[in-house]
Backbone as JSON, one array per atom type, in Angstrom:
{
  "sequence": "MMPEVSTAYVWVNGQWQGLGHRQAQSQAQSHWPSNDRALHYGDGLFETIRFAPDGSIPLWPYHKQRLLQGLCALDFPIDSFQQIEQALAQRPQSPLLAGKLLISRGAGPRGYAPPAEPELLLQWQGFTPPDWGYLRLPQGMVAGFSDIRLAIQPALAGFKHLNRLEQVLARQRFEPDWQEAVILDAQEQVIEGCMSNLFLLENGQLVTPDLSGSGVNGVVRRWLLAHHNVIITPFGRERLLAADAVFFCNTLQGIVMVSRIDGRQFEHPAAQHQIATLQKDLENLYA",
  "N": [[59.84, 242.15, 32.58], [57.27, 240.6, 30.7], [57.98, 238.77, 27.76], [56.92, 239.61, 24.41], [54.1, 237.89, 23.14], [54.61, 235.29, 20.85], [53.39, 233.21, 19.44], [50.08, 231.86, 19.32], [47.63, 229.54, 20.37], [44.6, 227.63, 20.36], [42.82, 225.04, 22.02], [40.89, 222.82, 20.42], [38.43, 220.47, 19.95], [40.19, 218.34, 20.54], [42.61, 219.08, 19.37], [45.24, 221.44, 18.65], [44.62, 224.69, 17.43], [45.6, 227.24, 15.23], [47.94, 229.21, 13.53], [49.77, 231.38, 12.42], [50.8, 234.49, 14.03], [48.78, 236.58, 13.8], [46.6, 235.17, 12.7], [46.31, 233.21, 14.62], [45.55, 234.69, 16.89], [43.09, 235.6, 16.02], [41.68, 233.18, 15.74], [41.8, 232.29, 18.35], [40.18, 234.17, 19.6], [37.72, 233.59, 18.39], [37.15, 231.12, 19.43], [36.95, 231.55, 22.09], [34.55, 232.22, 24.02], [32.15, 234.9, 24.65], [30.82, 234.53, 27.04], [32.58, 233.26, 28.66], [33.89, 231.92, 31.65], [36.37, 232.47, 32.73], [36.91, 234.98, 31.71], [34.83, 236.49, 32.88], [34.95, 235.98, 35.66], [37.51, 235.28, 36.41], [37.81, 232.57, 36.6], [39.73, 230.19, 36.57], [43.0, 228.86, 35.72], [46.58, 229.33, 35.37], [49.77, 228.5, 33.94], [53.16, 229.27, 33.65], [55.74, 228.23, 31.66], [59.02, 227.05, 31.31], [61.14, 225.66, 28.89], [63.58, 223.08, 28.31], [66.28, 222.91, 25.88], [65.82, 220.5, 24.45], [63.12, 220.27, 24.46], [61.94, 219.24, 26.71], [60.47, 219.55, 30.04], [61.98, 220.61, 32.66], [61.12, 221.25, 35.29], [58.66, 220.06, 35.5], [57.41, 218.21, 37.38], [56.77, 219.93, 39.5], [55.21, 221.9, 38.37], [53.06, 220.24, 37.8], [52.24, 219.49, 40.4], [51.28, 221.98, 41.28], [49.26, 222.58, 39.44], [47.45, 220.46, 39.93], [46.8, 221.08, 42.57], [45.49, 223.56, 42.19], [43.34, 222.83, 40.48], [41.92, 221.11, 42.13], [41.32, 222.85, 44.26], [39.61, 224.7, 43.03], [37.62, 223.05, 42.34], [37.39, 221.72, 39.83], [36.36, 219.54, 37.11], [36.97, 216.02, 37.54], [38.53, 214.81, 35.59], [40.05, 216.81, 34.51], [42.85, 217.32, 34.67], [43.94, 215.26, 33.14], [43.07, 215.99, 30.58], [44.48, 218.38, 30.27], [47.14, 217.5, 30.42], [47.24, 215.87, 28.17], [46.85, 217.8, 26.16], [49.14, 219.39, 26.51], [51.12, 217.56, 25.85], [50.74, 217.39, 23.16], [51.42, 219.85, 22.23], [52.16, 222.51, 19.93], [54.99, 222.02, 17.82], [57.89, 223.88, 18.24], [60.53, 226.31, 18.06], [60.51, 228.02, 20.14], [61.16, 228.58, 23.54], [59.6, 228.85, 25.8], [56.38, 229.14, 27.37], [52.94, 229.99, 27.96], [50.27, 228.58, 29.57], [46.85, 228.81, 29.57], [43.97, 228.1, 31.39], [40.6, 227.7, 31.37], [37.42, 227.37, 33.01], [35.48, 227.45, 31.2], [32.58, 228.23, 29.12], [29.54, 229.55, 30.53], [26.33, 229.96, 32.21], [24.76, 233.08, 33.24], [25.78, 234.36, 36.43], [27.41, 233.24, 39.46], [27.55, 230.5, 40.01], [29.01, 227.54, 38.8], [28.67, 225.74, 35.65], [27.04, 222.53, 35.52], [28.31, 220.57, 34.0], [31.05, 221.48, 32.98], [33.03, 222.64, 30.17], [36.31, 222.53, 29.49], [38.39, 225.23, 28.48], [41.3, 225.82, 26.71], [44.25, 227.65, 26.19], [47.26, 228.25, 24.48], [50.22, 230.05, 24.68], [53.07, 230.74, 23.11], [56.47, 231.8, 23.53], [59.66, 233.49, 23.31], [61.86, 233.05, 25.93], [63.21, 235.39, 28.36], [66.74, 236.16, 28.92], [68.4, 234.51, 31.66], [67.85, 236.01, 34.83], [70.1, 236.96, 36.33], [72.0, 237.42, 34.4], [71.08, 239.61, 33.03], [70.91, 241.4, 35.06], [73.49, 241.79, 36.55], [74.47, 243.02, 38.86], [72.54, 242.61, 40.65], [69.09, 242.75, 41.83], [67.11, 245.69, 42.31], [64.8, 246.62, 44.72], [61.72, 247.45, 46.43], [59.43, 248.1, 49.17], [56.14, 247.26, 48.6], [53.09, 249.15, 48.71], [50.76, 247.83, 48.47], [48.68, 245.39, 49.9], [48.38, 241.9, 50.34], [45.43, 239.99, 50.27], [44.26, 237.73, 52.78], [43.55, 234.53, 52.16], [43.17, 231.39, 52.51], [42.0, 229.38, 50.89], [42.62, 230.05, 48.31], [45.32, 230.23, 48.17], [48.66, 229.61, 47.05], [48.45, 228.46, 44.39], [48.2, 229.32, 40.84], [45.78, 231.11, 40.1], [43.49, 232.87, 37.89], [42.9, 235.45, 38.71], [44.62, 238.2, 39.14], [44.68, 240.74, 40.22], [45.73, 242.01, 42.49], [48.46, 241.85, 42.0], [48.58, 243.34, 39.65], [47.92, 245.92, 40.6], [50.08, 246.29, 42.37], [52.26, 246.22, 40.6], [51.87, 248.53, 39.1], [52.7, 250.44, 40.87], [55.43, 250.43, 41.09], [58.57, 251.93, 41.75], [60.71, 253.98, 39.61], [63.31, 252.82, 39.52], [63.03, 250.22, 40.4], [63.18, 246.68, 40.08], [61.69, 244.7, 41.15], [59.22, 244.11, 43.75], [58.67, 243.92, 47.24], [56.06, 242.25, 48.7], [53.64, 242.41, 51.22], [51.28, 240.8, 53.47], [47.92, 241.32, 54.75], [48.41, 241.28, 57.43], [50.86, 242.33, 57.75], [52.97, 240.62, 57.21], [55.76, 239.41, 55.4], [55.36, 238.16, 52.14], [55.89, 237.63, 49.3], [57.43, 238.46, 46.1], [56.27, 240.76, 43.57], [56.22, 239.39, 41.17], [57.55, 237.1, 41.74], [58.89, 234.52, 43.9], [60.29, 234.75, 47.23], [63.3, 234.6, 49.11], [65.35, 234.43, 52.05], [68.75, 234.59, 53.23], [70.33, 233.51, 56.06], [73.09, 233.34, 57.87], [73.89, 231.28, 56.14], [71.62, 229.72, 56.07], [68.65, 228.91, 54.37], [65.64, 230.71, 54.17], [62.16, 231.12, 53.87], [59.0, 232.75, 53.23], [55.91, 231.77, 54.88], [53.32, 230.49, 53.0], [50.7, 229.79, 53.41], [48.4, 231.29, 53.67], [48.25, 233.21, 51.67], [49.58, 234.26, 48.47], [51.75, 232.87, 45.85], [52.91, 229.66, 45.33], [55.66, 229.08, 43.85], [57.23, 227.24, 41.08], [60.03, 227.11, 41.06], [60.52, 227.75, 43.71], [59.29, 225.5, 44.89], [61.01, 223.51, 43.92], [63.41, 224.25, 45.19], [62.64, 223.84, 47.86], [62.36, 221.09, 47.8], [64.93, 220.15, 47.5], [66.67, 221.31, 49.27], [67.51, 222.29, 52.62], [65.2, 224.19, 54.02], [63.85, 226.78, 55.91], [60.54, 227.42, 56.61], [58.62, 230.05, 57.46], [56.63, 232.6, 59.09], [57.49, 236.05, 58.71], [58.43, 239.49, 59.21], [59.14, 242.79, 57.8], [61.38, 243.68, 59.2], [62.99, 241.47, 59.85], [63.59, 240.62, 57.28], [65.17, 242.78, 56.32], [67.33, 242.51, 57.97], [68.66, 240.31, 57.13], [71.39, 238.32, 55.73], [71.4, 238.11, 52.99], [69.11, 238.44, 50.22], [66.98, 236.89, 47.88], [65.11, 236.73, 44.78], [62.95, 234.53, 42.94], [61.79, 232.86, 40.01], [60.17, 231.03, 37.32], [60.99, 232.06, 34.8], [62.92, 234.08, 35.32], [64.74, 232.77, 36.9], [67.01, 232.45, 39.61], [67.7, 235.26, 41.41], [69.79, 237.51, 42.98], [69.27, 240.13, 45.42], [70.22, 243.47, 45.39], [69.56, 245.82, 46.68], [67.14, 247.01, 48.97], [64.88, 249.4, 49.59], [66.93, 251.27, 50.39], [68.57, 249.65, 51.99], [71.52, 248.01, 51.6], [72.68, 244.96, 50.28], [75.43, 243.13, 50.77], [76.99, 240.7, 51.09], [79.49, 238.59, 50.63], [79.8, 235.71, 50.86], [77.17, 234.8, 51.04], [76.19, 235.74, 48.61], [77.66, 234.18, 46.86], [76.59, 231.7, 47.49], [73.99, 232.01, 46.54], [74.54, 232.27, 43.8], [75.46, 229.7, 43.27], [73.13, 228.18, 43.69], [71.61, 229.12, 41.52], [73.18, 228.19, 39.4], [72.87, 225.43, 39.72], [70.16, 225.26, 39.09], [70.2, 226.14, 36.4], [71.64, 224.04, 35.27], [69.75, 222.06, 35.02], [68.5, 222.71, 32.69], [70.32, 222.4, 30.72]],
  "CA": [[58.71, 242.32, 31.66], [56.97, 239.4, 29.92], [58.22, 238.96, 26.34], [55.72, 239.63, 23.57], [53.68, 236.57, 22.69], [54.98, 235.06, 19.45], [52.39, 232.33, 18.84], [48.95, 231.56, 20.2], [46.83, 228.42, 19.89], [43.49, 227.21, 21.21], [42.57, 223.59, 21.98], [39.54, 222.63, 19.91], [38.14, 219.1, 19.5], [41.35, 217.46, 20.69], [43.8, 219.51, 18.66], [45.54, 222.87, 18.72], [44.35, 225.45, 16.22], [46.3, 228.53, 15.18], [49.15, 229.06, 12.73], [50.62, 232.55, 12.6], [50.42, 235.35, 15.15], [47.48, 237.24, 13.59], [45.55, 234.16, 12.53], [46.11, 232.54, 15.9], [44.78, 235.57, 17.76], [41.72, 235.61, 15.52], [41.06, 231.92, 16.08], [41.65, 232.25, 19.8], [39.01, 234.96, 19.95], [36.5, 232.92, 17.93], [36.89, 229.95, 20.27], [36.93, 231.98, 23.49], [33.25, 232.9, 23.95], [31.93, 236.08, 25.5], [30.33, 234.1, 28.35], [33.63, 232.47, 29.29], [33.97, 232.21, 33.08], [37.66, 233.1, 33.02], [36.74, 236.39, 31.38], [33.91, 237.15, 33.79], [35.22, 235.78, 37.09], [38.85, 234.76, 36.67], [37.58, 231.19, 37.0], [40.67, 229.35, 35.84], [44.38, 228.76, 36.17], [47.59, 229.43, 34.33], [51.13, 228.08, 34.24], [54.21, 229.75, 32.76], [56.64, 227.08, 31.59], [60.28, 227.21, 30.57], [61.56, 224.37, 28.36], [64.97, 222.82, 27.96], [66.43, 222.88, 24.41], [65.28, 219.28, 23.85], [61.66, 220.3, 24.55], [61.47, 218.72, 28.0], [60.12, 220.54, 31.05], [62.72, 220.12, 33.84], [60.39, 221.46, 36.53], [57.3, 219.59, 35.31], [56.76, 217.67, 38.59], [56.29, 221.01, 40.37], [54.04, 222.44, 37.65], [51.97, 219.28, 37.98], [51.77, 219.67, 41.77], [50.51, 223.21, 41.43], [48.04, 222.44, 38.65], [46.53, 219.6, 40.66], [46.31, 221.85, 43.72], [44.52, 224.55, 41.73], [42.14, 222.16, 39.96], [41.16, 220.62, 43.29], [40.81, 223.98, 45.03], [38.5, 225.32, 42.3], [36.63, 221.99, 42.11], [37.24, 221.42, 38.41], [36.03, 218.13, 36.89], [38.03, 215.12, 37.98], [39.4, 214.44, 34.47], [40.64, 218.02, 33.92], [44.29, 217.25, 34.51], [44.25, 214.39, 32.02], [42.89, 216.78, 29.37], [45.58, 219.35, 30.2], [48.38, 216.77, 30.13], [47.15, 215.46, 26.77], [47.06, 218.97, 25.33], [50.55, 219.79, 26.6], [51.93, 216.58, 25.12], [50.53, 217.63, 21.73], [51.61, 221.27, 21.95], [52.83, 222.72, 18.64], [56.45, 222.0, 17.8], [58.33, 225.26, 18.07], [61.82, 226.6, 18.67], [60.3, 228.89, 21.29], [61.51, 227.8, 24.73], [58.75, 229.16, 26.94], [54.98, 229.26, 27.0], [51.95, 230.21, 29.01], [49.05, 227.79, 29.39], [45.68, 229.34, 30.25], [42.94, 227.08, 31.57], [39.34, 228.27, 31.81], [36.34, 226.41, 33.21], [34.69, 227.48, 29.98], [31.38, 229.05, 29.07], [28.53, 229.23, 31.52], [25.22, 230.91, 32.31], [24.99, 234.2, 34.15], [25.82, 234.0, 37.84], [28.67, 232.66, 39.93], [27.53, 229.03, 40.06], [29.54, 226.96, 37.56], [27.79, 224.76, 35.01], [27.17, 221.18, 36.07], [29.26, 219.84, 33.18], [31.83, 222.49, 32.26], [33.93, 222.22, 29.1], [37.53, 223.31, 29.63], [38.98, 225.97, 27.37], [42.74, 225.93, 26.87], [44.98, 228.49, 25.25], [48.71, 228.14, 24.61], [50.94, 231.2, 24.14], [54.49, 230.46, 23.09], [57.33, 232.98, 23.38], [61.07, 233.32, 23.62], [62.07, 233.54, 27.29], [64.35, 236.3, 28.53], [67.92, 235.58, 29.54], [68.32, 234.4, 33.1], [67.86, 237.34, 35.44], [71.4, 237.43, 36.78], [72.75, 237.88, 33.23], [70.59, 240.95, 32.71], [71.1, 242.25, 36.25], [74.62, 241.18, 37.26], [74.66, 243.64, 40.16], [71.41, 242.25, 41.49], [67.84, 243.5, 41.69], [66.7, 246.75, 43.23], [63.39, 246.43, 45.06], [61.19, 248.24, 47.54], [58.24, 247.54, 49.79], [54.9, 247.71, 47.98], [52.03, 249.57, 49.63], [49.62, 246.93, 48.28], [48.68, 244.25, 50.8], [47.68, 240.73, 49.84], [44.36, 239.46, 51.1], [44.51, 236.4, 53.35], [42.49, 233.61, 51.72], [43.83, 230.09, 52.36], [41.42, 228.56, 49.83], [43.19, 230.44, 47.02], [46.77, 230.41, 48.31], [49.6, 228.61, 46.55], [48.39, 228.17, 42.96], [48.11, 230.5, 39.97], [44.46, 231.37, 39.52], [43.54, 233.93, 36.89], [42.67, 236.77, 39.28], [45.92, 238.75, 39.52], [44.51, 242.19, 40.38], [46.66, 242.52, 43.49], [49.75, 242.03, 41.34], [48.44, 244.47, 38.72], [48.03, 247.15, 41.39], [51.44, 246.42, 42.88], [53.2, 246.53, 39.5], [51.66, 249.93, 38.72], [53.29, 251.31, 41.87], [56.89, 250.32, 41.12], [59.41, 253.11, 41.52], [61.41, 253.83, 38.33], [64.52, 251.99, 39.56], [62.74, 248.9, 40.93], [62.9, 245.53, 39.21], [60.73, 243.88, 41.89], [58.67, 244.71, 44.97], [58.34, 243.01, 48.33], [54.65, 242.42, 49.02], [53.24, 241.89, 52.51], [49.86, 240.53, 53.55], [47.15, 242.25, 55.57], [48.95, 241.24, 58.79], [52.22, 242.9, 57.67], [53.97, 239.58, 57.05], [56.32, 239.32, 54.06], [54.83, 237.0, 51.42], [56.52, 237.32, 48.02], [57.58, 239.58, 45.2], [55.12, 240.94, 42.69], [56.29, 238.39, 40.1], [58.54, 236.11, 42.14], [58.99, 234.13, 45.3], [61.34, 235.46, 47.96], [64.05, 233.84, 50.1], [66.42, 235.06, 52.81], [69.87, 233.8, 53.71], [70.76, 233.89, 57.4], [74.19, 232.44, 58.24], [73.87, 230.13, 55.23], [70.33, 229.03, 56.13], [67.58, 229.42, 53.53], [64.38, 231.0, 54.86], [61.16, 231.64, 52.94], [57.73, 233.0, 53.94], [54.79, 230.84, 54.92], [52.34, 230.89, 51.99], [49.45, 229.08, 53.63], [47.26, 232.19, 53.63], [48.23, 234.0, 50.45], [50.79, 234.12, 47.67], [51.89, 231.8, 44.87], [54.01, 228.73, 45.58], [56.24, 228.91, 42.53], [57.88, 225.97, 40.82], [61.43, 227.18, 41.52], [60.43, 227.64, 45.17], [59.02, 224.09, 45.2], [62.25, 222.78, 43.64], [64.34, 224.55, 46.27], [62.17, 223.17, 49.07], [62.54, 219.66, 47.64], [66.34, 219.77, 47.41], [67.48, 222.02, 50.25], [66.95, 222.52, 53.94], [64.63, 225.54, 54.0], [62.92, 227.1, 56.99], [59.33, 228.12, 56.17], [58.14, 230.71, 58.67], [56.21, 233.99, 58.91], [58.4, 237.09, 59.18], [58.12, 240.84, 58.76], [60.17, 243.5, 57.07], [62.58, 243.86, 60.0], [63.84, 240.29, 59.67], [64.08, 240.64, 55.91], [66.23, 243.77, 56.18], [68.48, 242.09, 58.78], [69.24, 239.1, 56.54], [72.66, 238.47, 55.01], [71.08, 238.28, 51.57], [67.74, 238.18, 49.79], [66.86, 236.67, 46.44], [63.82, 236.43, 44.18], [63.06, 233.44, 41.98], [60.64, 232.36, 39.28], [60.5, 230.15, 36.21], [61.66, 232.75, 33.71], [64.09, 234.82, 35.78], [65.66, 231.97, 37.67], [67.3, 232.9, 40.97], [68.4, 236.54, 41.25], [70.03, 238.16, 44.26], [68.83, 241.51, 45.58], [71.31, 244.37, 45.79], [69.1, 246.88, 47.58], [65.71, 247.16, 49.25], [64.6, 250.63, 50.35], [68.14, 251.84, 50.99], [69.39, 248.63, 52.63], [72.38, 247.33, 50.65], [73.05, 243.58, 50.63], [76.78, 242.95, 50.23], [77.58, 239.6, 51.86], [80.08, 237.77, 49.56], [79.54, 234.28, 50.99], [75.76, 234.58, 50.71], [76.03, 235.96, 47.17], [78.21, 232.98, 46.22], [75.62, 230.63, 47.69], [72.89, 232.27, 45.59], [75.04, 231.95, 42.46], [75.51, 228.24, 43.18], [71.76, 227.71, 43.5], [71.22, 229.42, 40.14], [73.9, 227.28, 38.51], [72.19, 224.14, 39.82], [68.92, 225.36, 38.32], [70.55, 226.19, 34.98], [72.09, 222.73, 34.8], [68.58, 221.28, 34.64], [68.09, 223.13, 31.34], [71.46, 222.28, 29.8]],
  "C": [[58.52, 241.05, 30.85], [57.24, 239.67, 28.45], [56.91, 238.96, 25.56], [55.39, 238.22, 23.11], [54.0, 236.42, 21.21], [53.98, 234.16, 18.73], [51.28, 232.11, 19.84], [48.09, 230.49, 19.55], [45.69, 228.18, 20.87], [43.25, 225.73, 20.97], [41.12, 223.36, 21.6], [39.4, 221.2, 19.39], [39.4, 218.23, 19.49], [42.56, 217.84, 19.89], [43.99, 221.01, 18.8], [45.25, 223.53, 17.38], [45.03, 226.81, 16.32], [47.62, 228.35, 14.48], [50.12, 230.22, 12.96], [50.06, 233.44, 13.69], [49.02, 235.95, 14.94], [46.35, 236.23, 13.48], [45.26, 233.48, 13.86], [45.28, 233.39, 16.84], [43.33, 235.59, 17.33], [41.0, 234.32, 15.9], [40.83, 231.8, 17.58], [40.4, 233.01, 20.23], [37.73, 234.24, 19.55], [36.16, 231.72, 18.78], [36.91, 230.3, 21.76], [35.67, 232.82, 23.66], [33.11, 234.05, 24.94], [31.41, 235.71, 26.88], [31.32, 233.17, 29.06], [33.81, 232.88, 30.75], [35.33, 232.8, 33.49], [37.59, 234.6, 32.77], [35.9, 237.11, 32.42], [34.36, 237.11, 35.25], [36.67, 235.4, 37.42], [38.82, 233.3, 37.07], [38.47, 230.26, 36.18], [42.06, 229.47, 36.42], [45.32, 229.11, 35.03], [48.91, 228.92, 34.86], [52.05, 228.7, 33.2], [55.34, 228.75, 32.82], [57.88, 227.43, 30.78], [60.75, 225.8, 30.17], [63.07, 224.29, 28.25], [65.07, 222.78, 26.43], [65.87, 221.64, 23.75], [63.75, 219.2, 23.94], [61.1, 219.75, 25.84], [61.19, 219.87, 28.96], [60.79, 220.09, 32.35], [61.94, 220.24, 35.15], [58.94, 220.96, 36.45], [56.69, 218.98, 36.58], [56.16, 218.74, 39.48], [55.16, 221.79, 39.7], [52.83, 221.53, 37.88], [51.38, 219.4, 39.39], [50.83, 220.87, 41.87], [49.21, 223.16, 40.63], [47.02, 221.58, 39.39], [45.96, 220.31, 41.88], [45.23, 222.84, 43.28], [43.23, 223.93, 41.23], [41.28, 221.65, 41.11], [40.54, 221.78, 44.06], [39.6, 224.63, 44.37], [37.43, 224.3, 41.93], [36.34, 221.82, 40.63], [36.89, 219.94, 38.25], [37.23, 217.23, 37.12], [38.99, 214.76, 36.85], [40.11, 215.64, 33.86], [42.13, 217.89, 33.7], [44.68, 216.35, 33.34], [44.1, 215.14, 30.7], [44.06, 217.75, 29.18], [46.88, 218.65, 29.81], [48.39, 216.31, 28.67], [47.44, 216.64, 25.84], [48.52, 219.41, 25.34], [51.44, 218.84, 25.8], [51.84, 216.8, 23.62], [50.76, 219.09, 21.35], [52.38, 221.43, 20.64], [54.35, 222.68, 18.78], [56.95, 223.39, 17.44], [59.71, 225.43, 18.65], [61.71, 227.5, 19.89], [60.44, 228.07, 22.57], [60.75, 228.22, 25.97], [57.31, 229.27, 26.45], [54.11, 229.48, 28.22], [50.7, 229.43, 28.66], [47.94, 228.4, 30.22], [44.58, 228.3, 30.24], [41.7, 227.75, 32.12], [38.33, 227.16, 32.06], [35.41, 226.4, 32.01], [33.46, 228.36, 30.09], [30.38, 228.61, 30.14], [27.43, 230.26, 31.53], [25.6, 232.06, 33.23], [24.98, 233.7, 35.6], [27.11, 233.27, 38.19], [28.69, 231.14, 39.88], [28.04, 228.45, 38.75], [28.56, 225.99, 36.94], [28.06, 223.37, 35.56], [28.19, 220.36, 35.3], [30.08, 220.84, 32.35], [32.72, 221.86, 31.19], [35.16, 223.11, 29.16], [37.89, 224.02, 28.34], [40.46, 226.15, 27.68], [43.32, 226.83, 25.8], [46.47, 228.36, 25.55], [49.36, 229.34, 23.93], [52.43, 230.9, 24.24], [55.3, 231.74, 22.91], [58.78, 232.61, 23.68], [61.33, 233.86, 25.02], [63.21, 234.54, 27.34], [65.57, 235.52, 29.0], [67.67, 235.44, 31.04], [68.56, 235.76, 33.74], [69.23, 237.85, 35.84], [72.27, 237.91, 35.62], [72.34, 239.3, 32.84], [70.83, 241.94, 33.84], [72.26, 241.71, 37.08], [74.89, 241.78, 38.63], [73.53, 243.31, 41.13], [70.22, 243.16, 41.29], [67.74, 244.62, 42.72], [65.21, 246.58, 43.48], [63.0, 247.39, 46.18], [59.97, 247.55, 48.1], [57.0, 248.13, 49.12], [53.92, 248.18, 49.05], [50.74, 248.78, 49.42], [49.75, 245.75, 49.22], [47.87, 243.11, 50.2], [46.6, 240.3, 50.81], [44.74, 238.07, 51.6], [43.31, 235.51, 53.02], [43.13, 232.24, 51.48], [43.28, 229.24, 51.22], [42.03, 228.86, 48.46], [44.71, 230.59, 47.06], [47.53, 229.28, 47.64], [49.6, 228.4, 45.05], [48.14, 229.44, 42.16], [46.72, 230.58, 39.34], [44.53, 232.62, 38.67], [43.22, 235.31, 37.43], [43.98, 237.29, 39.85], [45.85, 240.25, 39.77], [45.43, 242.78, 41.44], [48.04, 242.78, 42.87], [49.71, 243.18, 40.33], [48.6, 245.79, 39.46], [49.46, 247.36, 41.89], [52.42, 246.82, 41.78], [53.06, 247.98, 39.05], [52.39, 250.9, 39.64], [54.8, 251.16, 42.0], [57.53, 251.7, 40.98], [60.23, 252.89, 40.26], [62.62, 252.9, 38.37], [64.27, 250.59, 40.11], [62.65, 247.87, 39.8], [61.91, 244.56, 39.87], [60.23, 244.67, 43.09], [58.42, 243.61, 45.98], [56.89, 243.28, 48.73], [54.33, 241.72, 50.33], [51.75, 241.57, 52.48], [49.19, 241.53, 54.5], [47.6, 242.27, 57.02], [50.4, 241.7, 58.85], [53.31, 241.83, 57.68], [54.46, 239.55, 55.6], [55.8, 238.04, 53.4], [55.66, 236.66, 50.18], [56.89, 238.61, 47.3], [56.33, 239.71, 44.35], [55.05, 239.82, 41.65], [57.13, 237.17, 40.49], [58.28, 235.64, 43.57], [60.24, 234.75, 45.91], [61.97, 234.54, 49.0], [65.04, 234.75, 50.8], [67.55, 234.06, 53.0], [70.32, 234.37, 55.03], [71.83, 232.9, 57.86], [74.17, 231.15, 57.43], [72.55, 229.39, 55.18], [69.31, 229.7, 55.21], [66.3, 229.56, 54.34], [63.41, 231.57, 53.84], [59.83, 231.81, 53.67], [56.76, 231.82, 53.89], [53.71, 231.33, 53.96], [50.99, 230.2, 52.19], [48.22, 229.98, 53.55], [47.14, 233.02, 52.38], [49.53, 233.77, 49.7], [50.75, 232.93, 46.74], [53.1, 230.95, 45.23], [54.62, 228.35, 44.24], [56.98, 227.6, 42.35], [59.35, 225.98, 41.21], [61.46, 227.11, 43.04], [60.2, 226.18, 45.57], [60.27, 223.24, 44.99], [63.27, 223.02, 44.75], [63.94, 223.84, 47.56], [62.43, 221.66, 49.0], [64.0, 219.23, 47.76], [67.24, 220.44, 48.45], [66.75, 222.1, 51.58], [66.49, 223.97, 54.02], [63.69, 225.7, 55.19], [61.75, 227.9, 56.4], [58.71, 228.73, 57.42], [57.62, 232.11, 58.34], [57.32, 234.93, 59.39], [58.01, 238.43, 58.56], [59.31, 241.51, 58.09], [61.47, 243.64, 57.87], [63.53, 242.67, 59.82], [64.41, 240.25, 58.26], [65.28, 241.58, 55.78], [67.48, 243.41, 56.99], [69.19, 240.88, 58.19], [70.59, 239.39, 55.89], [72.41, 238.74, 53.53], [69.62, 237.94, 51.34], [67.79, 237.84, 48.3], [65.41, 236.41, 46.05], [64.01, 235.28, 43.2], [61.72, 233.2, 41.29], [61.11, 231.57, 38.07], [61.32, 230.83, 35.14], [62.94, 233.44, 34.15], [65.16, 233.9, 36.36], [65.81, 232.53, 39.06], [68.19, 234.13, 40.88], [68.56, 237.19, 42.61], [69.51, 239.59, 44.24], [70.02, 242.34, 46.02], [70.85, 245.41, 46.8], [67.59, 246.82, 47.74], [65.55, 248.4, 50.13], [65.82, 251.16, 51.1], [69.04, 250.85, 51.69], [70.18, 247.89, 51.56], [72.72, 245.93, 51.17], [74.38, 243.26, 49.96], [77.52, 241.89, 51.04], [78.16, 238.6, 50.85], [79.74, 236.29, 49.66], [78.1, 233.96, 50.61], [75.53, 234.76, 49.22], [76.58, 234.76, 46.39], [77.23, 231.82, 46.34], [74.44, 230.78, 46.74], [73.31, 231.9, 44.17], [75.1, 230.44, 42.25], [74.12, 227.64, 42.98], [71.29, 227.95, 42.07], [71.92, 228.48, 39.17], [73.27, 225.88, 38.54], [70.9, 224.14, 39.02], [69.21, 225.36, 36.83], [70.95, 224.82, 34.44], [70.93, 221.82, 34.42], [68.17, 221.54, 33.19], [69.21, 222.98, 30.32], [71.18, 221.27, 28.7]]
}
């Protein structure tokens, strides 16, 4: 579950506005117009960021990759990333070690066509991140197969656009003992978790789904791909259930092994040790 937002700011005339929780929400609303395209069409992006204690962003290169991918895919103005990077560099000083950046194309006339010269709207929500997932779930995650299928749309695959209705539907259908769900696409191929990316371990080999048609290419997934030999391939539920181990990963949870999926118990000590080592490597970035 996402922690409650502790602070909220909006980027106005080159500076962040918003002080306390109530005032910030009020200001955010006053600077987020009713004809905002993110509100009407989901025309925008977001990034959830975890900081190191010194305020640095260890996985920033992968956030940057994904932001640039999303801005290009949605055909945002060419200088959009420079505006975003400037705003992030000037984010409010805070002891909070996580935040969510929302990026909207801004206000526009009625209709789907974007304005010729859009004005970006940015909102920053700071919060205290949860403990790493393995600390809260030392026995591992329980998951099941969602009955929601992801649409196949290569033009929107990989980045975090603001339309998350598939995930909303999937999250509503969690069983009481689930902490995650395995989501497949319309062709019955495993894609991801509702809130996480998914990996298998097969005889020590890392395997992860092909996300060229749907899904979010998370920053922890990108980091793993950059530093480890990972096979990227389509696969279905049968291969997943035959794996030695399965883990989910995202920015806030880190890397968390799965203990059970739909009755299949995962109890492979060597694979579990390998997962723990990957998580320790990730944690060391934030030390």
